[in-house]
Every structure is written in C-alpha cells, then in structure tokens.
A tleap script that builds the chain and sets N, CA, C and O, in Angstrom:
source leaprc.protein.ff14SB
mol = sequence {
  NMET PHE LEU TRP LEU ILE ILE PHE PRO PRO
  VAL LEU PHE THR ILE VAL ILE ALA ILE PHE
  TYR TRP LYS GLN ASP ALA ILE VAL GLN GLU
  LEU ILE SER THR LEU ASN GLU ASP PHE LYS
  GLY LYS VAL GLU ILE GLY GLU SER HIE VAL
  SER PRO PHE GLU ASN PHE PRO TYR ILE SER
  ILE ASP ALA GLN GLU VAL LYS ILE PHE GLU
  ASP LYS ILE ALA ASP SER GLU PRO ILE VAL
  HIE LEU LYS ASP CYS TYR LEU GLY PHE GLY
  PHE CPHE
}
set mol.1.N position { 0.829 -1.219 -0.032 }
set mol.1.CA position { 0.006 0.001 0.016 }
set mol.1.C position { 0.852 1.256 -0.020 }
set mol.1.O position { 0.560 2.204 -0.749 }
set mol.2.N position { 1.935 1.243 0.802 }
set mol.2.CA position { 2.850 2.447 0.877 }
set mol.2.C position { 3.461 2.686 -0.494 }
set mol.2.O position { 3.604 3.840 -0.898 }
set mol.3.N position { 3.818 1.662 -1.207 }
set mol.3.CA position { 4.445 1.754 -2.525 }
set mol.3.C position { 3.535 2.464 -3.495 }
set mol.3.O position { 4.026 3.250 -4.306 }
set mol.4.N position { 2.209 2.229 -3.461 }
set mol.4.CA position { 1.265 2.958 -4.280 }
set mol.4.C position { 1.288 4.502 -4.042 }
set mol.4.O position { 1.174 5.306 -4.967 }
set mol.5.N position { 1.441 4.852 -2.752 }
set mol.5.CA position { 1.440 6.253 -2.410 }
set mol.5.C position { 2.707 6.977 -3.029 }
set mol.5.O position { 2.680 8.169 -3.335 }
set mol.6.N position { 3.766 6.207 -3.182 }
set mol.6.CA position { 4.978 6.808 -3.720 }
set mol.6.C position { 4.934 6.825 -5.277 }
set mol.6.O position { 5.365 7.802 -5.890 }
set mol.7.N position { 4.441 5.805 -5.877 }
set mol.7.CA position { 4.453 5.654 -7.325 }
set mol.7.C position { 3.286 6.347 -8.000 }
set mol.7.O position { 3.469 6.871 -9.099 }
set mol.8.N position { 2.122 6.385 -7.427 }
set mol.8.CA position { 0.946 6.893 -8.138 }
set mol.8.C position { 1.005 8.396 -8.503 }
set mol.8.O position { 0.619 8.724 -9.625 }
set mol.9.N position { 1.450 9.315 -7.658 }
set mol.9.CA position { 1.508 10.724 -8.033 }
set mol.9.C position { 2.409 10.997 -9.267 }
set mol.9.O position { 1.971 11.675 -10.196 }
set mol.10.N position { 3.643 10.486 -9.290 }
set mol.10.CA position { 4.474 10.780 -10.487 }
set mol.10.C position { 3.941 10.126 -11.757 }
set mol.10.O position { 4.064 10.678 -12.850 }
set mol.11.N position { 3.339 8.928 -11.598 }
set mol.11.CA position { 2.782 8.297 -12.837 }
set mol.11.C position { 1.581 9.127 -13.328 }
set mol.11.O position { 1.449 9.390 -14.523 }
set mol.12.N position { 0.714 9.535 -12.393 }
set mol.12.CA position { -0.421 10.354 -12.820 }
set mol.12.C position { -0.019 11.669 -13.430 }
set mol.12.O position { -0.593 12.073 -14.441 }
set mol.13.N position { 0.966 12.366 -12.842 }
set mol.13.CA position { 1.535 13.583 -13.382 }
set mol.13.C position { 2.099 13.368 -14.806 }
set mol.13.O position { 1.864 14.192 -15.689 }
set mol.14.N position { 2.829 12.284 -15.026 }
set mol.14.CA position { 3.372 11.911 -16.355 }
set mol.14.C position { 2.296 11.726 -17.354 }
set mol.14.O position { 2.358 12.225 -18.477 }
set mol.15.N position { 1.280 10.984 -16.922 }
set mol.15.CA position { 0.109 10.788 -17.889 }
set mol.15.C position { -0.632 12.072 -18.302 }
set mol.15.O position { -1.017 12.262 -19.455 }
set mol.16.N position { -0.803 12.915 -17.324 }
set mol.16.CA position { -1.449 14.225 -17.534 }
set mol.16.C position { -0.617 15.065 -18.537 }
set mol.16.O position { -1.170 15.659 -19.463 }
set mol.17.N position { 0.677 15.102 -18.342 }
set mol.17.CA position { 1.621 15.905 -19.207 }
set mol.17.C position { 1.614 15.306 -20.584 }
set mol.17.O position { 1.556 16.059 -21.556 }
set mol.18.N position { 1.670 13.988 -20.735 }
set mol.18.CA position { 1.684 13.329 -21.975 }
set mol.18.C position { 0.396 13.624 -22.791 }
set mol.18.O position { 0.452 13.921 -23.984 }
set mol.19.N position { -0.733 13.531 -22.116 }
set mol.19.CA position { -2.031 13.923 -22.751 }
set mol.19.C position { -1.997 15.396 -23.164 }
set mol.19.O position { -2.444 15.728 -24.262 }
set mol.20.N position { -1.484 16.279 -22.324 }
set mol.20.CA position { -1.365 17.673 -22.659 }
set mol.20.C position { -0.526 17.908 -23.905 }
set mol.20.O position { -0.926 18.669 -24.785 }
set mol.21.N position { 0.608 17.277 -23.988 }
set mol.21.CA position { 1.446 17.456 -25.212 }
set mol.21.C position { 0.759 16.877 -26.431 }
set mol.21.O position { 0.822 17.486 -27.499 }
set mol.22.N position { 0.086 15.699 -26.321 }
set mol.22.CA position { -0.562 15.008 -27.443 }
set mol.22.C position { -1.722 15.869 -27.950 }
set mol.22.O position { -1.992 15.895 -29.151 }
set mol.23.N position { -2.388 16.554 -27.070 }
set mol.23.CA position { -3.666 17.319 -27.465 }
set mol.23.C position { -3.428 18.841 -27.414 }
set mol.23.O position { -4.394 19.601 -27.351 }
set mol.24.N position { -2.157 19.302 -27.441 }
set mol.24.CA position { -1.924 20.722 -27.282 }
set mol.24.C position { -2.584 21.562 -28.355 }
set mol.24.O position { -3.116 22.624 -28.032 }
set mol.25.N position { -2.581 21.161 -29.584 }
set mol.25.CA position { -3.197 21.948 -30.657 }
set mol.25.C position { -4.674 21.979 -30.485 }
set mol.25.O position { -5.275 23.037 -30.671 }
set mol.26.N position { -5.324 20.853 -30.129 }
set mol.26.CA position { -6.755 20.858 -29.830 }
set mol.26.C position { -7.142 21.822 -28.671 }
set mol.26.O position { -8.129 22.556 -28.718 }
set mol.27.N position { -6.297 21.755 -27.657 }
set mol.27.CA position { -6.560 22.639 -26.458 }
set mol.27.C position { -6.484 24.120 -26.848 }
set mol.27.O position { -7.359 24.904 -26.481 }
set mol.28.N position { -5.465 24.493 -27.573 }
set mol.28.CA position { -5.313 25.874 -27.979 }
set mol.28.C position { -6.470 26.283 -28.926 }
set mol.28.O position { -7.016 27.377 -28.783 }
set mol.29.N position { -6.827 25.460 -29.837 }
set mol.29.CA position { -7.909 25.785 -30.734 }
set mol.29.C position { -9.201 25.901 -29.979 }
set mol.29.O position { -10.029 26.741 -30.331 }
set mol.30.N position { -9.415 25.119 -28.981 }
set mol.30.CA position { -10.663 25.203 -28.200 }
set mol.30.C position { -10.638 26.518 -27.362 }
set mol.30.O position { -11.685 27.138 -27.180 }
set mol.31.N position { -9.500 26.930 -26.873 }
set mol.31.CA position { -9.421 28.231 -26.216 }
set mol.31.C position { -9.746 29.383 -27.150 }
set mol.31.O position { -10.448 30.322 -26.776 }
set mol.32.N position { -9.227 29.302 -28.380 }
set mol.32.CA position { -9.422 30.325 -29.323 }
set mol.32.C position { -10.907 30.388 -29.664 }
set mol.32.O position { -11.479 31.476 -29.735 }
set mol.33.N position { -11.550 29.211 -29.879 }
set mol.33.CA position { -12.993 29.148 -30.212 }
set mol.33.C position { -13.822 29.806 -29.105 }
set mol.33.O position { -14.725 30.599 -29.371 }
set mol.34.N position { -13.495 29.459 -27.873 }
set mol.34.CA position { -14.216 30.076 -26.706 }
set mol.34.C position { -13.977 31.513 -26.747 }
set mol.34.O position { -14.951 32.249 -26.587 }
set mol.35.N position { -12.812 32.028 -26.941 }
set mol.35.CA position { -12.486 33.404 -26.953 }
set mol.35.C position { -13.328 34.154 -28.019 }
set mol.35.O position { -13.890 35.220 -27.770 }
set mol.36.N position { -13.380 33.518 -29.248 }
set mol.36.CA position { -14.093 34.137 -30.355 }
set mol.36.C position { -15.599 34.182 -30.144 }
set mol.36.O position { -16.264 35.045 -30.716 }
set mol.37.N position { -16.150 33.296 -29.352 }
set mol.37.CA position { -17.563 33.329 -29.036 }
set mol.37.C position { -17.890 34.550 -28.175 }
set mol.37.O position { -18.921 35.186 -28.396 }
set mol.38.N position { -17.068 34.887 -27.226 }
set mol.38.CA position { -17.277 35.994 -26.277 }
set mol.38.C position { -16.868 37.330 -26.803 }
set mol.38.O position { -17.342 38.365 -26.332 }
set mol.39.N position { -15.935 37.323 -27.839 }
set mol.39.CA position { -15.341 38.556 -28.313 }
set mol.39.C position { -16.038 39.052 -29.505 }
set mol.39.O position { -16.419 38.267 -30.374 }
set mol.40.N position { -16.226 40.337 -29.589 }
set mol.40.CA position { -16.989 41.012 -30.659 }
set mol.40.C position { -16.229 40.747 -31.988 }
set mol.40.O position { -16.852 40.444 -33.006 }
set mol.41.N position { -14.896 40.863 -31.969 }
set mol.41.CA position { -14.109 40.668 -33.198 }
set mol.41.C position { -13.762 39.119 -33.370 }
set mol.41.O position { -14.543 38.216 -33.070 }
set mol.42.N position { -12.523 38.941 -33.876 }
set mol.42.CA position { -12.134 37.620 -34.135 }
set mol.42.C position { -10.609 37.501 -33.904 }
set mol.42.O position { -9.870 38.416 -34.268 }
set mol.43.N position { -10.140 36.418 -33.319 }
set mol.43.CA position { -8.727 36.140 -33.052 }
set mol.43.C position { -8.300 34.889 -33.809 }
set mol.43.O position { -8.971 33.858 -33.767 }
set mol.44.N position { -7.170 35.002 -34.501 }
set mol.44.CA position { -6.596 33.900 -35.260 }
set mol.44.C position { -5.185 33.679 -34.818 }
set mol.44.O position { -4.436 34.629 -34.585 }
set mol.45.N position { -4.803 32.372 -34.696 }
set mol.45.CA position { -3.442 32.012 -34.320 }
set mol.45.C position { -2.912 31.038 -35.344 }
set mol.45.O position { -3.559 30.032 -35.635 }
set mol.46.N position { -1.720 31.324 -35.909 }
set mol.46.CA position { -1.126 30.428 -36.879 }
set mol.46.C position { -0.655 29.127 -36.241 }
set mol.46.O position { -1.233 28.069 -36.493 }
set mol.47.N position { 0.370 29.193 -35.433 }
set mol.47.CA position { 0.937 27.956 -34.777 }
set mol.47.C position { 1.121 28.340 -33.329 }
set mol.47.O position { 1.268 29.496 -32.933 }
set mol.48.N position { 1.098 27.205 -32.545 }
set mol.48.CA position { 1.307 27.427 -31.098 }
set mol.48.C position { 2.094 26.232 -30.518 }
set mol.48.O position { 2.009 25.097 -30.986 }
set mol.49.N position { 2.832 26.555 -29.512 }
set mol.49.CA position { 3.589 25.580 -28.771 }
set mol.49.C position { 3.435 25.777 -27.285 }
set mol.49.O position { 3.590 26.887 -26.777 }
set mol.50.N position { 3.122 24.668 -26.565 }
set mol.50.CA position { 2.904 24.749 -25.136 }
set mol.50.C position { 4.162 24.281 -24.438 }
set mol.50.O position { 4.759 23.272 -24.814 }
set mol.51.N position { 4.558 25.020 -23.423 }
set mol.51.CA position { 5.757 24.662 -22.619 }
set mol.51.C position { 5.382 24.574 -21.156 }
set mol.51.O position { 5.399 25.603 -20.480 }
set mol.52.N position { 5.042 23.403 -20.621 }
set mol.52.CA position { 4.630 23.319 -19.250 }
set mol.52.C position { 5.736 23.314 -18.246 }
set mol.52.O position { 5.505 23.502 -17.051 }
set mol.53.N position { 7.005 23.089 -18.742 }
set mol.53.CA position { 8.086 22.938 -17.667 }
set mol.53.C position { 9.109 24.117 -17.714 }
set mol.53.O position { 9.946 24.244 -16.820 }
set mol.54.N position { 9.033 24.947 -18.733 }
set mol.54.CA position { 10.012 25.998 -18.893 }
set mol.54.C position { 9.941 27.028 -17.717 }
set mol.54.O position { 10.980 27.497 -17.252 }
set mol.55.N position { 8.768 27.360 -17.261 }
set mol.55.CA position { 8.608 28.249 -16.117 }
set mol.55.C position { 7.710 27.654 -15.049 }
set mol.55.O position { 6.863 28.346 -14.483 }
set mol.56.N position { 7.897 26.363 -14.773 }
set mol.56.CA position { 7.059 25.611 -13.880 }
set mol.56.C position { 6.924 26.356 -12.525 }
set mol.56.O position { 7.958 26.790 -12.018 }
set mol.57.N position { 5.770 26.535 -11.914 }
set mol.57.CA position { 4.471 25.905 -12.127 }
set mol.57.C position { 3.606 26.703 -13.137 }
set mol.57.O position { 2.411 26.423 -13.233 }
set mol.58.N position { 4.138 27.656 -13.872 }
set mol.58.CA position { 3.401 28.427 -14.841 }
set mol.58.C position { 3.512 27.735 -16.195 }
set mol.58.O position { 4.570 27.190 -16.509 }
set mol.59.N position { 2.463 27.738 -17.002 }
set mol.59.CA position { 2.430 27.163 -18.298 }
set mol.59.C position { 2.529 28.282 -19.322 }
set mol.59.O position { 1.791 29.266 -19.265 }
set mol.60.N position { 3.455 28.112 -20.260 }
set mol.60.CA position { 3.618 29.162 -21.281 }
set mol.60.C position { 3.114 28.610 -22.625 }
set mol.60.O position { 3.280 27.434 -22.948 }
set mol.61.N position { 2.504 29.500 -23.372 }
set mol.61.CA position { 2.002 29.235 -24.717 }
set mol.61.C position { 2.644 30.195 -25.622 }
set mol.61.O position { 2.461 31.407 -25.509 }
set mol.62.N position { 3.466 29.617 -26.603 }
set mol.62.CA position { 4.078 30.454 -27.632 }
set mol.62.C position { 3.183 30.475 -28.835 }
set mol.62.O position { 3.063 29.466 -29.529 }
set mol.63.N position { 2.527 31.632 -29.115 }
set mol.63.CA position { 1.606 31.764 -30.141 }
set mol.63.C position { 2.279 32.544 -31.315 }
set mol.63.O position { 2.794 33.637 -31.080 }
set mol.64.N position { 2.290 32.051 -32.488 }
set mol.64.CA position { 2.871 32.717 -33.673 }
set mol.64.C position { 1.814 33.159 -34.609 }
set mol.64.O position { 0.761 32.529 -34.713 }
set mol.65.N position { 2.072 34.240 -35.300 }
set mol.65.CA position { 1.117 34.863 -36.287 }
set mol.65.C position { -0.257 35.031 -35.662 }
set mol.65.O position { -1.241 34.441 -36.109 }
set mol.66.N position { -0.303 35.859 -34.605 }
set mol.66.CA position { -1.563 36.152 -33.948 }
set mol.66.C position { -2.198 37.405 -34.629 }
set mol.66.O position { -1.581 38.462 -34.762 }
set mol.67.N position { -3.424 37.212 -35.032 }
set mol.67.CA position { -4.123 38.323 -35.709 }
set mol.67.C position { -5.385 38.609 -34.923 }
set mol.67.O position { -6.104 37.690 -34.531 }
set mol.68.N position { -5.653 39.889 -34.694 }
set mol.68.CA position { -6.889 40.259 -34.006 }
set mol.68.C position { -7.690 41.202 -34.943 }
set mol.68.O position { -7.207 42.258 -35.352 }
set mol.69.N position { -8.916 40.780 -35.260 }
set mol.69.CA position { -9.783 41.563 -36.103 }
set mol.69.C position { -10.839 42.302 -35.309 }
set mol.69.O position { -11.301 41.867 -34.255 }
set mol.70.N position { -11.196 43.444 -35.875 }
set mol.70.CA position { -12.225 44.339 -35.163 }
set mol.70.C position { -13.574 43.673 -35.211 }
set mol.70.O position { -14.347 43.825 -34.266 }
set mol.71.N position { -13.893 42.967 -36.225 }
set mol.71.CA position { -15.258 42.275 -36.362 }
set mol.71.C position { -15.020 40.938 -37.008 }
set mol.71.O position { -13.883 40.575 -37.313 }
set mol.72.N position { -16.080 40.213 -37.214 }
set mol.72.CA position { -16.051 38.821 -37.798 }
set mol.72.C position { -16.175 38.802 -39.274 }
set mol.72.O position { -16.401 37.724 -39.823 }
set mol.73.N position { -16.053 39.871 -39.961 }
set mol.73.CA position { -16.129 39.913 -41.421 }
set mol.73.C position { -14.945 39.258 -42.027 }
set mol.73.O position { -13.818 39.521 -41.607 }
set mol.74.N position { -15.152 38.394 -43.022 }
set mol.74.CA position { -14.041 37.531 -43.536 }
set mol.74.C position { -12.870 38.303 -44.180 }
set mol.74.O position { -11.712 37.931 -43.993 }
set mol.75.N position { -13.166 39.366 -44.930 }
set mol.75.CA position { -12.064 39.995 -45.688 }
set mol.75.C position { -11.553 41.325 -45.011 }
set mol.75.O position { -10.980 42.173 -45.694 }
set mol.76.N position { -11.758 41.489 -43.719 }
set mol.76.CA position { -11.348 42.656 -43.038 }
set mol.76.C position { -9.881 42.579 -42.677 }
set mol.76.O position { -9.318 41.496 -42.517 }
set mol.77.N position { -9.246 43.794 -42.547 }
set mol.77.CA position { -7.850 43.805 -42.138 }
set mol.77.C position { -7.668 43.707 -40.684 }
set mol.77.O position { -8.444 44.307 -39.940 }
set mol.78.N position { -6.673 42.975 -40.209 }
set mol.78.CA position { -6.406 42.859 -38.785 }
set mol.78.C position { -6.029 44.221 -38.128 }
set mol.78.O position { -5.315 45.018 -38.736 }
set mol.79.N position { -6.502 44.475 -36.913 }
set mol.79.CA position { -6.096 45.670 -36.243 }
set mol.79.C position { -4.808 45.472 -35.433 }
set mol.79.O position { -4.135 46.428 -35.048 }
set mol.80.N position { -4.483 44.141 -35.181 }
set mol.80.CA position { -3.226 43.795 -34.529 }
set mol.80.C position { -2.653 42.596 -35.207 }
set mol.80.O position { -3.381 41.625 -35.417 }
set mol.81.N position { -1.387 42.596 -35.568 }
set mol.81.CA position { -0.749 41.408 -36.126 }
set mol.81.C position { 0.583 41.184 -35.431 }
set mol.81.O position { 1.524 41.950 -35.645 }
set mol.82.N position { 0.680 40.177 -34.625 }
set mol.82.CA position { 1.911 39.892 -33.890 }
set mol.82.C position { 2.633 38.647 -34.475 }
set mol.82.O position { 2.000 37.604 -34.637 }
set mol.83.N position { 3.846 38.734 -34.769 }
set mol.83.CA position { 4.638 37.645 -35.261 }
set mol.83.C position { 4.814 36.566 -34.224 }
set mol.83.O position { 4.697 35.382 -34.538 }
set mol.84.N position { 5.099 36.958 -32.970 }
set mol.84.CA position { 5.400 35.989 -31.957 }
set mol.84.C position { 4.864 36.649 -30.589 }
set mol.84.O position { 5.143 37.799 -30.251 }
set mol.85.N position { 4.083 35.796 -29.873 }
set mol.85.CA position { 3.410 36.280 -28.692 }
set mol.85.C position { 3.462 35.123 -27.624 }
set mol.85.O position { 3.244 33.959 -27.958 }
set mol.86.N position { 3.750 35.469 -26.370 }
set mol.86.CA position { 3.803 34.459 -25.283 }
set mol.86.C position { 2.651 34.809 -24.306 }
set mol.86.O position { 2.463 35.942 -23.862 }
set mol.87.N position { 1.902 33.723 -24.020 }
set mol.87.CA position { 0.850 33.804 -23.024 }
set mol.87.C position { 1.252 32.829 -21.903 }
set mol.87.O position { 1.803 31.755 -22.146 }
set mol.88.N position { 0.938 33.268 -20.617 }
set mol.88.CA position { 1.263 32.438 -19.582 }
set mol.88.C position { 0.142 32.318 -18.489 }
set mol.88.O position { -0.596 33.287 -18.311 }
set mol.89.N position { -0.003 31.285 -17.822 }
set mol.89.CA position { -0.939 31.138 -16.772 }
set mol.89.C position { -0.459 30.134 -15.742 }
set mol.89.O position { 0.332 29.236 -16.031 }
set mol.90.N position { -0.988 30.325 -14.469 }
set mol.90.CA position { -0.604 29.425 -13.404 }
set mol.90.C position { -1.327 28.106 -13.444 }
set mol.90.O position { -2.535 28.120 -13.680 }
set mol.91.N position { -0.715 26.989 -13.240 }
set mol.91.CA position { -1.260 25.681 -13.193 }
set mol.91.C position { -1.915 25.375 -11.925 }
set mol.91.O position { -2.949 24.708 -11.877 }
set mol.92.N position { -1.283 25.887 -10.818 }
set mol.92.CA position { -1.758 25.580 -9.490 }
set mol.92.C position { -2.437 26.776 -8.839 }
set mol.92.O position { -2.899 26.680 -7.702 }
savepdb mol mol.pdb
quit
C-alpha cells in the first residue's frame, strides 16, 4: 500500500503531461474558439507551442502569427498582427 502512495502521483503527473502534449493543438484551438464566441471581433493564431516545464508551475504558450480583427467579417484587415506572442498562466 505504501508503494502505491509513492508511485501513483508521479505516474499520474506523467500521464497528464503526456496527454497535454498530445492534445496541445486541440486545447489551444478550443481556447481560441471560446474566446471568439465571447469577443466582438475575431482572433486567429497560426501556430502554437505549449511549454509546461520552462517556467514551472506556470504554463507558457508560444503563439505565432496572432491576428486580431475588429469584427467577424471575412475580408477585413487585422487591427493587430503579432509575429510572436507569449501567453502564460498558473497551473496551481
């Protein structure tokens, strides 16, 4: 029983991080979709990379080619265009 208390937390943490890496694009796209539902304009992100260990316990998201539009019209010009942007949040 004592062995389970030692082994279980690191194994669980490893599984959560593995799933996070595997699904990182889907997680970021879901966050953008949720943001676009609440936002009057539209936000687009080209590529993104999640770094859970670089600034642990904070999680960093490197977003490239971030475009923010004033409205949801398809052919409008972006009001903000960032080549590289870092977003961070606390995990705990």
